[in-house]
PADO-310931 format. One record per residue: chain; x, y, z of N, C-alpha, C in turn; residue number from 1. Coordinates in steps of 0.1 Angstrom, whole numbers, plus 2048, in hexadecimal, padded with zeros to 3 digits. Layout:
N
<'A', <X, Y, Z>, <X, Y, Z>, <X, Y, Z>, NUM>
...
//
This chain:
211
<'A', <7D2, 9CA, A4D>, <7C8, 9C5, A42>, <7CF, 9C4, A35>, 1>
<'A', <7D8, 9CE, A32>, <7DF, 9CD, A25>, <7E9, 9C1, A25>, 2>
<'A', <7EF, 9BE, A30>, <7F8, 9B3, A31>, <7F0, 9A5, A2F>, 3>
<'A', <7E4, 9A5, A34>, <7DC, 999, A32>, <7D8, 997, A24>, 4>
<'A', <7D5, 9A2, A1D>, <7D1, 9A2, A0F>, <7DD, 99D, A06>, 5>
<'A', <7E9, 9A2, A09>, <7F4, 99E, A01>, <7F7, 98F, A03>, 6>
<'A', <7F6, 98A, A10>, <7F8, 97C, A13>, <7EE, 974, A0B>, 7>
<'A', <7E1, 978, A0C>, <7D7, 970, A05>, <7D9, 970, 9F6>, 8>
<'A', <7DD, 97C, 9F0>, <7DF, 97C, 9E2>, <7EB, 973, 9DE>, 9>
<'A', <7F5, 973, 9E6>, <801, 96A, 9E3>, <7FC, 95B, 9E3>, 10>
<'A', <7F4, 958, 9ED>, <7EF, 94B, 9EF>, <7E7, 947, 9E2>, 11>
<'A', <7DE, 950, 9DE>, <7D5, 94D, 9D3>, <7DD, 94B, 9C6>, 12>
<'A', <7E7, 954, 9C4>, <7F0, 952, 9B8>, <7F7, 945, 9B8>, 13>
<'A', <7FC, 942, 9C4>, <803, 935, 9C5>, <7FA, 929, 9C2>, 14>
<'A', <7EE, 92A, 9C7>, <7E4, 91F, 9C4>, <7E1, 91E, 9B5>, 15>
<'A', <7E0, 929, 9AE>, <7DD, 929, 9A0>, <7E9, 923, 998>, 16>
<'A', <7F5, 927, 99C>, <801, 922, 996>, <802, 913, 998>, 17>
<'A', <7FF, 90E, 9A4>, <7FF, 900, 9A6>, <7F5, 8F9, 99E>, 18>
<'A', <7E9, 8FF, 99D>, <7DE, 8F9, 995>, <7E2, 8F8, 986>, 19>
<'A', <7E8, 903, 981>, <7ED, 903, 973>, <7F7, 8F9, 971>, 20>
<'A', <801, 8F8, 97A>, <80B, 8EE, 978>, <806, 8E0, 978>, 21>
<'A', <7FC, 8DE, 981>, <7F6, 8D0, 982>, <7EE, 8CD, 975>, 22>
<'A', <7E8, 8D7, 970>, <7E0, 8D5, 963>, <7EA, 8D2, 958>, 23>
<'A', <7F5, 8D9, 957>, <7FF, 8D6, 94D>, <805, 8C9, 94E>, 24>
<'A', <808, 8C5, 95A>, <80E, 8B8, 95D>, <804, 8AC, 959>, 25>
<'A', <7F7, 8AF, 95B>, <7EE, 8A4, 957>, <7EA, 8A5, 948>, 26>
<'A', <7EA, 8B1, 943>, <7E6, 8B3, 935>, <7F1, 8AE, 92B>, 27>
<'A', <7FD, 8B1, 92E>, <808, 8AD, 924>, <809, 89F, 921>, 28>
<'A', <809, 896, 92B>, <809, 887, 928>, <7FD, 883, 920>, 29>
<'A', <7F2, 889, 923>, <7E5, 885, 91C>, <7E6, 887, 90E>, 30>
<'A', <7EC, 893, 90A>, <7ED, 896, 8FC>, <7F8, 88E, 8F5>, 31>
<'A', <802, 88B, 8FC>, <80D, 883, 8F7>, <809, 874, 8F5>, 32>
<'A', <7FF, 870, 8FD>, <7FB, 862, 8FC>, <7F0, 85F, 8F2>, 33>
<'A', <7EB, 86A, 8EB>, <7E1, 867, 8E1>, <7E6, 85F, 8D5>, 34>
<'A', <7DE, 855, 8D1>, <7E2, 84D, 8C6>, <7D8, 84E, 8BB>, 35>
<'A', <7DC, 850, 8AF>, <7D3, 851, 8A4>, <7CF, 843, 89F>, 36>
<'A', <7C3, 840, 89F>, <7BE, 832, 89B>, <7C2, 830, 88C>, 37>
<'A', <7C7, 824, 889>, <7CB, 821, 87B>, <7BF, 821, 872>, 38>
<'A', <7C1, 824, 865>, <7B6, 824, 85B>, <7B2, 815, 859>, 39>
<'A', <7A7, 814, 852>, <7A2, 806, 84F>, <7AC, 7FF, 846>, 40>
<'A', <7AE, 7F2, 849>, <7B8, 7EA, 842>, <7B6, 7EA, 833>, 41>
<'A', <7BF, 7F1, 82B>, <7BD, 7F0, 81C>, <7C1, 7E3, 816>, 42>
<'A', <7C8, 7DA, 81E>, <7CC, 7CE, 819>, <7C0, 7C5, 815>, 43>
<'A', <7B5, 7C7, 81C>, <7A9, 7BF, 819>, <7A0, 7C6, 80F>, 44>
<'A', <7A4, 7D2, 80B>, <79C, 7DA, 802>, <7A3, 7DC, 7F4>, 45>
<'A', <7AF, 7E1, 7F5>, <7B5, 7E5, 7E8>, <7C4, 7E5, 7E9>, 46>
<'A', <7CB, 7DA, 7EB>, <7D9, 7D9, 7EB>, <7DF, 7D8, 7F9>, 47>
<'A', <7EC, 7D5, 7FA>, <7F2, 7D3, 807>, <7F2, 7E0, 810>, 48>
<'A', <7F2, 7DE, 81D>, <7F3, 7E9, 826>, <801, 7EF, 825>, 49>
<'A', <801, 7FD, 824>, <80E, 803, 823>, <815, 803, 831>, 50>
<'A', <821, 801, 831>, <829, 801, 83E>, <832, 80D, 83E>, 51>
<'A', <837, 811, 849>, <840, 81C, 84B>, <84E, 81A, 846>, 52>
<'A', <851, 80D, 844>, <85E, 809, 840>, <867, 806, 84C>, 53>
<'A', <862, 807, 858>, <86A, 804, 864>, <86A, 7F5, 868>, 54>
<'A', <862, 7ED, 861>, <862, 7DF, 864>, <86F, 7D8, 860>, 55>
<'A', <874, 7DD, 855>, <881, 7D7, 850>, <889, 7E3, 84B>, 56>
<'A', <897, 7E1, 84B>, <89F, 7EC, 846>, <89B, 7F0, 837>, 57>
<'A', <89A, 7FC, 835>, <895, 801, 827>, <8A1, 807, 820>, 58>
<'A', <8A5, 801, 815>, <8AF, 807, 80C>, <8A9, 813, 805>, 59>
<'A', <8B1, 81B, 7FF>, <8AC, 827, 7F8>, <8A3, 822, 7ED>, 60>
<'A', <898, 82A, 7EB>, <88E, 825, 7E1>, <894, 824, 7D3>, 61>
<'A', <89E, 82C, 7D0>, <8A4, 82B, 7C3>, <8AB, 81E, 7C1>, 62>
<'A', <8B2, 819, 7CC>, <8B9, 80C, 7CC>, <8AF, 801, 7CA>, 63>
<'A', <8A3, 802, 7D0>, <899, 7F8, 7CF>, <894, 7F7, 7C1>, 64>
<'A', <891, 803, 7BB>, <88C, 804, 7AD>, <896, 7FE, 7A4>, 65>
<'A', <8A3, 802, 7A6>, <8AE, 7FC, 79D>, <8AE, 7ED, 79E>, 66>
<'A', <8AD, 7E8, 7AA>, <8AD, 7DA, 7AC>, <8A2, 7D3, 7A5>, 67>
<'A', <896, 7D9, 7A5>, <88B, 7D3, 79E>, <88C, 7D5, 78F>, 68>
<'A', <892, 7E0, 78B>, <894, 7E2, 77C>, <89D, 7D7, 776>, 69>
<'A', <8A7, 7D3, 77E>, <8B0, 7C8, 77A>, <8A9, 7BB, 777>, 70>
<'A', <89D, 7B9, 77D>, <896, 7AD, 77B>, <88E, 7AD, 76E>, 71>
<'A', <88D, 7B9, 767>, <886, 7BA, 75B>, <878, 7B4, 75B>, 72>
<'A', <870, 7B9, 765>, <863, 7B4, 766>, <85B, 7B6, 75A>, 73>
<'A', <852, 7AC, 757>, <849, 7AD, 74C>, <83E, 7B6, 74E>, 74>
<'A', <83A, 7BE, 744>, <82E, 7C6, 746>, <822, 7BC, 747>, 75>
<'A', <81A, 7BE, 752>, <810, 7B3, 755>, <805, 7B2, 74C>, 76>
<'A', <802, 7BC, 744>, <7F6, 7BC, 73B>, <7FB, 7B9, 72C>, 77>
<'A', <7F6, 7AE, 726>, <7FA, 7AA, 719>, <7F7, 7B5, 70F>, 78>
<'A', <801, 7B8, 706>, <800, 7C1, 6FB>, <803, 7D0, 6FF>, 79>
<'A', <805, 7D3, 70C>, <808, 7E0, 710>, <817, 7E3, 70F>, 80>
<'A', <81B, 7EE, 709>, <82A, 7F1, 708>, <82E, 7FB, 713>, 81>
<'A', <83B, 7FC, 715>, <840, 805, 720>, <83B, 813, 71E>, 82>
<'A', <83B, 818, 712>, <838, 826, 70F>, <829, 829, 711>, 83>
<'A', <821, 81E, 713>, <813, 820, 716>, <80F, 821, 725>, 84>
<'A', <819, 81E, 72D>, <817, 81F, 73B>, <815, 82D, 740>, 85>
<'A', <80D, 82F, 74B>, <80B, 83C, 751>, <80D, 83B, 760>, 86>
<'A', <815, 845, 765>, <818, 845, 773>, <80D, 84B, 77B>, 87>
<'A', <804, 842, 781>, <7F9, 847, 789>, <7FC, 844, 798>, 88>
<'A', <808, 841, 79B>, <80B, 83D, 7A9>, <807, 847, 7B4>, 89>
<'A', <80A, 854, 7B1>, <807, 85E, 7BB>, <7FA, 865, 7B9>, 90>
<'A', <7F2, 860, 7B0>, <7E4, 866, 7AE>, <7DC, 864, 7BA>, 91>
<'A', <7D3, 86E, 7BD>, <7CA, 86D, 7C8>, <7BF, 863, 7C6>, 92>
<'A', <7BC, 85C, 7D0>, <7B1, 853, 7D0>, <7A9, 855, 7DD>, 93>
<'A', <7A0, 85F, 7DD>, <799, 863, 7E9>, <7A3, 86A, 7F2>, 94>
<'A', <7A5, 864, 7FE>, <7AE, 86A, 808>, <7BB, 863, 808>, 95>
<'A', <7BE, 85A, 7FF>, <7CB, 854, 7FE>, <7D1, 855, 7F0>, 96>
<'A', <7DD, 851, 7EF>, <7E3, 851, 7E2>, <7E2, 843, 7DC>, 97>
<'A', <7E3, 842, 7CF>, <7E1, 836, 7C7>, <7EA, 82B, 7CB>, 98>
<'A', <7F7, 82E, 7CB>, <802, 824, 7CF>, <801, 817, 7C6>, 99>
<'A', <7FE, 81A, 7B9>, <7FE, 80F, 7AF>, <7FD, 817, 7A1>, 100>
<'A', <7FD, 80F, 797>, <7FA, 815, 78A>, <7EF, 80D, 783>, 101>
<'A', <7E7, 814, 77B>, <7DC, 80E, 774>, <7E0, 80C, 766>, 102>
<'A', <7DF, 800, 761>, <7E2, 7FD, 753>, <7D5, 7FA, 74B>, 103>
<'A', <7D1, 803, 743>, <7C5, 801, 73C>, <7C6, 7F7, 731>, 104>
<'A', <7BB, 7EF, 72F>, <7BB, 7E5, 724>, <7AD, 7E0, 723>, 105>
<'A', <7A9, 7DA, 718>, <79C, 7D5, 716>, <799, 7C9, 720>, 106>
<'A', <78D, 7C8, 724>, <789, 7BD, 72D>, <78D, 7AF, 727>, 107>
<'A', <792, 7A7, 72F>, <796, 79A, 72A>, <7A4, 799, 725>, 108>
<'A', <7AC, 7A4, 725>, <7BA, 7A4, 721>, <7C2, 79B, 72B>, 109>
<'A', <7CA, 792, 726>, <7D2, 78A, 730>, <7DB, 792, 738>, 110>
<'A', <7DC, 78E, 745>, <7E5, 794, 74F>, <7F0, 78A, 752>, 111>
<'A', <7FD, 78E, 751>, <808, 785, 753>, <80F, 787, 760>, 112>
<'A', <815, 77D, 765>, <81E, 77E, 771>, <82A, 786, 76C>, 113>
<'A', <82E, 790, 774>, <839, 799, 770>, <846, 792, 772>, 114>
<'A', <847, 788, 77A>, <853, 780, 77C>, <850, 773, 782>, 115>
<'A', <85A, 76A, 784>, <858, 75D, 78A>, <853, 760, 799>, 116>
<'A', <84D, 757, 79F>, <849, 758, 7AD>, <83E, 74F, 7B1>, 117>
<'A', <836, 753, 7BB>, <82C, 74A, 7C1>, <81F, 752, 7C2>, 118>
<'A', <814, 74C, 7BE>, <807, 753, 7C1>, <804, 751, 7D0>, 119>
<'A', <806, 75B, 7D7>, <804, 75A, 7E6>, <7F6, 75B, 7EA>, 120>
<'A', <7EE, 763, 7E3>, <7E0, 765, 7E8>, <7D7, 769, 7DC>, 121>
<'A', <7CC, 762, 7DA>, <7C1, 767, 7D2>, <7B7, 76D, 7DB>, 122>
<'A', <7B3, 779, 7D9>, <7AB, 780, 7E2>, <7A0, 789, 7DB>, 123>
<'A', <794, 789, 7E1>, <78A, 791, 7DB>, <786, 79C, 7E6>, 124>
<'A', <787, 7A9, 7E1>, <784, 7B4, 7EB>, <77A, 7BD, 7E4>, 125>
<'A', <774, 7C6, 7EC>, <76A, 7CF, 7E8>, <770, 7D9, 7DE>, 126>
<'A', <77C, 7DE, 7E1>, <782, 7E8, 7D8>, <78A, 7E2, 7CD>, 127>
<'A', <792, 7D7, 7D0>, <79B, 7D2, 7C6>, <794, 7C7, 7BD>, 128>
<'A', <788, 7C2, 7C1>, <782, 7B8, 7B9>, <78A, 7AB, 7BA>, 129>
<'A', <78B, 7A4, 7AF>, <794, 798, 7AE>, <7A2, 79C, 7AE>, 130>
<'A', <7AA, 798, 7B7>, <7B8, 79C, 7B8>, <7C1, 790, 7BA>, 131>
<'A', <7CE, 792, 7B6>, <7D9, 788, 7B8>, <7E4, 78F, 7BF>, 132>
<'A', <7EA, 788, 7C9>, <7F6, 78C, 7D0>, <801, 782, 7CC>, 133>
<'A', <80B, 786, 7C6>, <816, 77D, 7C2>, <823, 781, 7C9>, 134>
<'A', <82A, 778, 7CF>, <837, 77A, 7D5>, <842, 777, 7CA>, 135>
<'A', <84D, 77F, 7CB>, <858, 77B, 7C2>, <860, 770, 7C8>, 136>
<'A', <869, 769, 7C1>, <870, 75D, 7C6>, <877, 75F, 7D4>, 137>
<'A', <87C, 76B, 7D6>, <883, 76E, 7E3>, <87A, 772, 7EE>, 138>
<'A', <86D, 774, 7EB>, <863, 779, 7F5>, <867, 786, 7FA>, 139>
<'A', <86D, 78E, 7F2>, <870, 79C, 7F5>, <865, 7A6, 7F1>, 140>
<'A', <85F, 7A3, 7E6>, <855, 7AB, 7E0>, <848, 7A4, 7DE>, 141>
<'A', <83D, 7AC, 7DE>, <830, 7A6, 7DB>, <82A, 7AE, 7CF>, 142>
<'A', <825, 7A7, 7C5>, <81F, 7AE, 7B9>, <810, 7AC, 7BB>, 143>
<'A', <809, 7B7, 7B9>, <7FA, 7B7, 7BB>, <7F3, 7BA, 7AF>, 144>
<'A', <7EA, 7B2, 7AA>, <7E2, 7B4, 79E>, <7D3, 7B4, 7A2>, 145>
<'A', <7CC, 7BF, 79E>, <7BE, 7C1, 7A3>, <7B5, 7C5, 797>, 146>
<'A', <7A8, 7C4, 79B>, <79C, 7C7, 791>, <79B, 7BC, 786>, 147>
<'A', <7A0, 7B0, 789>, <7A0, 7A6, 77F>, <792, 7A2, 77B>, 148>
<'A', <790, 79E, 76F>, <783, 799, 76A>, <782, 78A, 76E>, 149>
<'A', <78D, 783, 76E>, <78D, 775, 772>, <79C, 771, 774>, 150>
<'A', <79D, 766, 77B>, <7AB, 760, 77C>, <7AD, 756, 771>, 151>
<'A', <7BA, 753, 76F>, <7BD, 748, 766>, <7B7, 73B, 76C>, 152>
<'A', <7B2, 732, 763>, <7AA, 727, 768>, <7B1, 71E, 772>, 153>
<'A', <7BE, 71C, 771>, <7C5, 713, 77A>, <7CC, 71A, 786>, 154>
<'A', <7CA, 727, 787>, <7D1, 72F, 791>, <7CC, 72B, 79F>, 155>
<'A', <7D6, 729, 7A9>, <7D2, 725, 7B6>, <7DC, 72C, 7C0>, 156>
<'A', <7D8, 72D, 7CD>, <7E1, 732, 7D7>, <7EC, 729, 7D8>, 157>
<'A', <7F8, 72E, 7DA>, <804, 726, 7DC>, <80B, 721, 7CF>, 158>
<'A', <805, 724, 7C4>, <809, 71F, 7B7>, <815, 727, 7B2>, 159>
<'A', <820, 720, 7AE>, <82B, 727, 7A8>, <828, 72B, 79A>, 160>
<'A', <82D, 737, 796>, <82B, 73C, 789>, <838, 741, 783>, 161>
<'A', <839, 741, 776>, <844, 746, 76E>, <841, 754, 768>, 162>
<'A', <84B, 75B, 766>, <84A, 768, 75F>, <843, 766, 752>, 163>
<'A', <838, 76E, 750>, <831, 76D, 743>, <825, 764, 744>, 164>
<'A', <823, 75C, 74E>, <817, 753, 750>, <80B, 75C, 750>, 165>
<'A', <800, 757, 74A>, <7F3, 75E, 74B>, <7ED, 75A, 758>, 166>
<'A', <7EA, 764, 761>, <7E5, 762, 76E>, <7D7, 767, 76F>, 167>
<'A', <7D2, 770, 766>, <7C5, 775, 767>, <7C2, 77D, 75B>, 168>
<'A', <7B7, 785, 75B>, <7B2, 78D, 750>, <7AD, 79A, 755>, 169>
<'A', <7B0, 7A5, 74D>, <7AC, 7B2, 751>, <79D, 7B3, 752>, 170>
<'A', <799, 7BB, 75C>, <78B, 7BD, 75E>, <788, 7CA, 765>, 171>
<'A', <77D, 7CB, 76C>, <779, 7D7, 774>, <771, 7D3, 780>, 172>
<'A', <775, 7C8, 786>, <76F, 7C4, 793>, <773, 7CD, 79E>, 173>
<'A', <76C, 7CC, 7A9>, <76F, 7D5, 7B4>, <769, 7E3, 7B1>, 174>
<'A', <771, 7EE, 7B5>, <76C, 7FB, 7B3>, <770, 802, 7A6>, 175>
<'A', <775, 7FA, 79C>, <779, 7FF, 78F>, <76C, 802, 787>, 176>
<'A', <76D, 80D, 77F>, <761, 810, 776>, <75F, 805, 76C>, 177>
<'A', <753, 801, 76A>, <750, 7F6, 761>, <754, 7F9, 752>, 178>
<'A', <754, 806, 74F>, <758, 80A, 741>, <767, 80D, 740>, 179>
<'A', <76F, 80A, 74A>, <77D, 80D, 74A>, <785, 801, 74F>, 180>
<'A', <784, 7F6, 749>, <78C, 7EA, 74E>, <79B, 7ED, 74E>, 181>
<'A', <7A2, 7E9, 758>, <7B0, 7EB, 759>, <7B6, 7E2, 764>, 182>
<'A', <7C3, 7E1, 764>, <7CA, 7DA, 76F>, <7D0, 7E4, 778>, 183>
<'A', <7CC, 7E2, 785>, <7D3, 7EA, 790>, <7DF, 7E2, 794>, 184>
<'A', <7EB, 7E7, 792>, <7F7, 7DF, 795>, <7FF, 7E7, 79F>, 185>
<'A', <803, 7DF, 7AA>, <80B, 7E5, 7B5>, <817, 7DC, 7B8>, 186>
<'A', <821, 7E2, 7BE>, <82C, 7DB, 7C3>, <82F, 7DF, 7D2>, 187>
<'A', <831, 7D6, 7DB>, <835, 7D9, 7E8>, <841, 7D1, 7EC>, 188>
<'A', <84A, 7D7, 7F5>, <855, 7D0, 7FA>, <850, 7CB, 808>, 189>
<'A', <851, 7BE, 809>, <84B, 7B7, 814>, <852, 7BA, 821>, 190>
<'A', <84B, 7B9, 82C>, <851, 7BA, 839>, <858, 7AC, 83D>, 191>
<'A', <85E, 7AC, 849>, <865, 7A0, 84D>, <85C, 794, 84F>, 192>
<'A', <84F, 797, 852>, <845, 78D, 854>, <840, 786, 847>, 193>
<'A', <843, 78C, 83B>, <83F, 787, 82E>, <82F, 786, 82E>, 194>
<'A', <828, 790, 832>, <81A, 790, 831>, <815, 796, 824>, 195>
<'A', <80C, 78F, 81D>, <808, 793, 810>, <801, 7A0, 810>, 196>
<'A', <7FA, 7A3, 81B>, <7F2, 7AF, 81C>, <7F9, 7BC, 821>, 197>
<'A', <806, 7BA, 823>, <80D, 7C5, 82A>, <81B, 7C7, 824>, 198>
<'A', <81F, 7D4, 821>, <82C, 7D7, 81B>, <82E, 7E5, 818>, 199>
<'A', <83A, 7E8, 814>, <83E, 7F6, 810>, <83B, 7F8, 801>, 200>
<'A', <832, 801, 7FE>, <82E, 803, 7F0>, <83A, 809, 7E8>, 201>
<'A', <83B, 804, 7DC>, <845, 809, 7D2>, <83E, 80D, 7C5>, 202>
<'A', <843, 817, 7BE>, <83D, 81B, 7B2>, <841, 811, 7A7>, 203>
<'A', <837, 80A, 7A1>, <83A, 801, 796>, <83E, 808, 789>, 204>
<'A', <83A, 814, 787>, <83D, 81B, 77A>, <84B, 81B, 776>, 205>
<'A', <854, 820, 77E>, <862, 820, 77A>, <868, 812, 778>, 206>
<'A', <863, 809, 780>, <868, 7FB, 77F>, <864, 7F5, 772>, 207>
<'A', <857, 7F7, 76E>, <853, 7F1, 761>, <858, 7F9, 755>, 208>
<'A', <859, 806, 757>, <85D, 80F, 74C>, <86C, 80C, 749>, 209>
<'A', <874, 80A, 753>, <882, 808, 751>, <889, 814, 74C>, 210>
<'A', <895, 812, 746>, <89D, 81D, 742>, <898, 823, 735>, 211>
//
């Protein structure tokens, strides 16, 4: 009787071990295969979609900033000096970071193209309001201007612009507070596909502030 009990116990333990192994074998791939759904596309709301930087080789951020500094980009809001700029790039905006800087100015203040390039897209979104996406001449970077009160009268998609051209006017369209008109300005490094809504965000503050 004792021998039978030992044999039965060994059999039961073996069955439990097999079951546990089977569970682990089935459970592990299931956990590994889980995919987090992407967030809503911010490119149609407030600026280009941030990429991981794996789409194209990414140089060190300092090298990118230095390269842009050499271009001596114009401050996009008329009458604003470098020492008046504020670095709000890393400020929280709900569950995300700002990834842009806000340049405060009275409503209707002219907004200038920061350098030569092409008006790639005029776009209206719930968050950004009236916006402009401008590519630089090499189509390496995209400059994003948001919350505009209006566009320059002759501005069109595909239109070439020169550094300093008036392309719009400061406002508070989109989700900007009506009593705090400003320009939301962002820079992204484009992916290989050169899509206006997608890129690697870069902090405009050190670029515009310079040395």
